[in-house]
C-alpha positions, 0 to 999 in steps of 0.5 A: 890034177884036180881043178881045186888044186889048180885054182890054189896053184893059180891063186898062189902064183898070181899073188906071188907074181903081183907082189914081186912086180909091185915090189920091183915097181915101188923100188924103182919109183922110190929110187928115182924120186930120191935121185930127183930130190938129191939133184933138185932139193927145191922140188922135193915136195912135188916129187914126194906128192907125185911118188905117193900118188904113183905108189897108191896106183901100184899098190892098187894092182897088188890089191886087185891080184889079191882079190882075184887070188881070194876069188880063186881060193874060195870058189 
């Protein structure tokens, strides 16, 4: 295989795995937040704030993978 083909393959697999991992992480986080809100409705605001901050950090990982995939693709 040529080096360019391997770079394209690595870019595709990298962003695919990153999207899969972040999707799993976000789903787990949102599920646990909904459970927490059901158990303690008075803590709803704190749980929502923490969840949104956590989702922003998780999404940043997917964006880093996207940037690396672009670097591999357009090199």
